[in-house]
C-alpha positions as CSV (number, residue, x, y, z in Angstrom):
1,M,-0.3,0.0,0.1
2,H,1.2,3.5,-0.1
3,Y,0.3,4.9,3.0
4,E,2.8,1.9,4.4
5,N,5.2,4.0,2.2
6,F,4.3,7.5,3.5
7,R,4.3,6.0,7.1
8,I,7.4,5.2,6.9
9,I,8.8,8.4,5.2
10,F,7.0,10.5,8.3
11,V,8.9,8.5,10.7
12,Y,11.7,8.8,8.5
13,E,11.0,12.0,8.5
14,K,9.7,13.2,11.7
15,H,12.7,12.0,14.0
16,R,14.8,13.3,11.4
17,T,13.2,16.9,12.3
18,M,13.4,16.5,15.9
19,T,16.7,18.8,16.0
20,T,14.5,21.1,13.1
21,E,11.7,21.7,15.1
22,K,14.1,23.3,18.4
23,K,15.2,25.8,16.0
24,Y,12.3,26.8,13.1
25,Q,9.3,28.6,14.4
26,P,6.6,28.6,11.3
27,T,5.5,31.5,9.4
28,E,2.1,32.8,10.0
29,S,0.6,31.4,7.1
30,E,2.6,28.4,8.1
31,L,1.3,28.4,11.2
32,E,-1.9,28.6,9.4
33,V,-1.4,25.8,6.6
34,L,-0.4,24.1,10.2
35,Q,-4.0,24.8,12.4
36,V,-5.7,22.4,9.0
37,L,-3.4,19.9,9.3
38,W,-3.2,19.3,13.0
39,E,-7.1,19.8,12.7
40,K,-7.1,17.1,9.5
41,G,-4.8,15.2,9.6
42,K,-3.3,14.5,7.2
43,A,-5.0,16.6,3.6
44,T,-4.4,17.5,0.5
45,V,-3.1,21.2,-1.4
46,R,-6.7,21.7,-2.7
47,E,-8.4,20.5,1.3
48,V,-6.1,22.5,2.7
49,H,-6.6,25.2,0.2
50,E,-10.7,25.5,0.2
51,V,-10.3,25.5,5.0
52,L,-8.1,28.6,4.1
53,S,-9.8,30.5,1.4
54,E,-12.7,29.9,4.3
55,T,-11.2,32.9,6.4
56,R,-8.9,34.4,4.1
57,D,-8.3,35.6,0.5
58,T,-5.7,33.6,-1.5
59,G,-4.6,31.8,-4.7
60,Y,-4.6,28.1,-5.2
61,T,-1.0,28.5,-6.2
62,T,-0.1,30.5,-3.0
63,T,-1.6,27.4,-1.2
64,L,0.5,25.7,-3.1
65,K,4.0,27.1,-2.9
66,T,3.7,27.4,1.1
67,M,3.5,23.6,1.4
68,Q,6.1,22.4,-0.8
69,I,8.7,25.0,0.8
70,M,7.0,23.9,4.4
71,T,7.8,20.2,2.6
72,E,11.5,21.6,1.8
73,K,12.0,22.7,5.9
74,K,10.7,19.6,6.9
75,L,7.9,20.9,8.6
76,L,5.3,18.4,6.3
77,G,6.1,15.3,5.4
78,R,4.6,14.3,1.1
79,D,3.7,11.3,0.1
80,T,3.9,11.4,-3.3
81,A,2.9,7.8,-4.1
82,Q,0.3,8.8,-6.2
83,R,-0.8,11.8,-8.7
84,T,-2.4,14.0,-5.8
85,H,-0.5,14.0,-2.8
86,I,-1.3,14.1,1.1
87,Y,0.7,16.5,3.2
88,A,1.0,15.7,7.2
89,P,2.2,18.1,9.9
90,L,5.9,17.0,11.3
91,I,6.2,19.5,13.4
92,E,3.6,18.9,16.5
93,K,1.1,21.3,17.4
94,E,1.8,21.5,21.3
95,M,5.5,21.6,20.6
96,V,4.9,25.0,18.7
97,Q,2.1,26.7,20.8
98,K,4.5,26.2,23.8
99,K,7.5,28.3,22.1
100,L,5.8,30.6,21.5
101,L,4.0,30.9,24.5
102,D,6.8,31.5,25.5
103,K,8.8,34.3,23.0
104,V,5.5,36.0,24.6
105,K,6.2,35.2,27.8
106,D,9.9,36.6,27.7
107,G,9.7,39.3,25.0
108,L,6.7,40.8,26.8
109,F,6.0,39.1,30.4
110,N,9.2,39.8,31.8
111,G,9.0,36.1,32.3
112,S,6.4,36.1,34.1
113,A,4.1,33.7,33.8
114,S,1.2,35.0,36.4
115,R,1.8,38.2,33.9
116,L,1.3,36.3,30.8
117,V,-1.9,34.0,32.6
118,M,-3.4,37.0,33.5
119,G,-2.8,39.6,30.6
120,A,-4.6,36.4,28.1
121,L,-7.7,36.5,31.0
122,N,-7.4,40.0,31.1
123,D,-10.9,41.6,29.5
124,Q,-12.0,37.9,28.4
125,N,-15.9,37.7,28.7
126,L,-15.1,34.1,29.7
127,S,-18.0,31.2,29.5
128,P,-18.9,29.8,32.3
129,E,-17.0,26.2,31.4
130,E,-14.2,27.7,29.8
131,L,-13.6,29.4,33.8
132,K,-15.0,26.2,35.1
133,E,-11.9,24.4,32.7
134,I,-9.5,26.9,34.0
135,R,-10.2,26.8,37.8
136,D,-9.1,22.5,37.5
137,F,-6.3,23.6,35.1
138,L,-5.0,25.4,38.3
139,D,-6.5,22.8,40.9
140,Q,-4.9,20.0,38.9
141,F,-1.9,21.9,38.7
142,E,-1.2,22.6,42.2
143,K,-1.9,19.1,42.8
């Protein structure tokens, strides 16, 4: 099966890019592509483009070129066994979130996690469900 080849390549590329992940921060456009792929798991350029075009005006060739560059940077894996290539993320969402939060925390909040959290929650219209989720998280964190 073609996906068996993709799986082998995907695992190899994921292992190979672990050092790349530590150094590289995706651009805003790359983050948008990654958001789609993290949600879907894997997708064609057309599928990614359809999701992106719901929120912004972008051309198919722009999406294609972005994803090709991301593949070269080892942010995405690509199954080329069939005519329509299938892409999957090689960089983990949680790792990117942590790197971006650390950058914001260090750059804007002088390294203070509490100031970051208070800044994020300030002026937010939180639902009761969100407040409960935050309280539950803090309760777990204290234990």
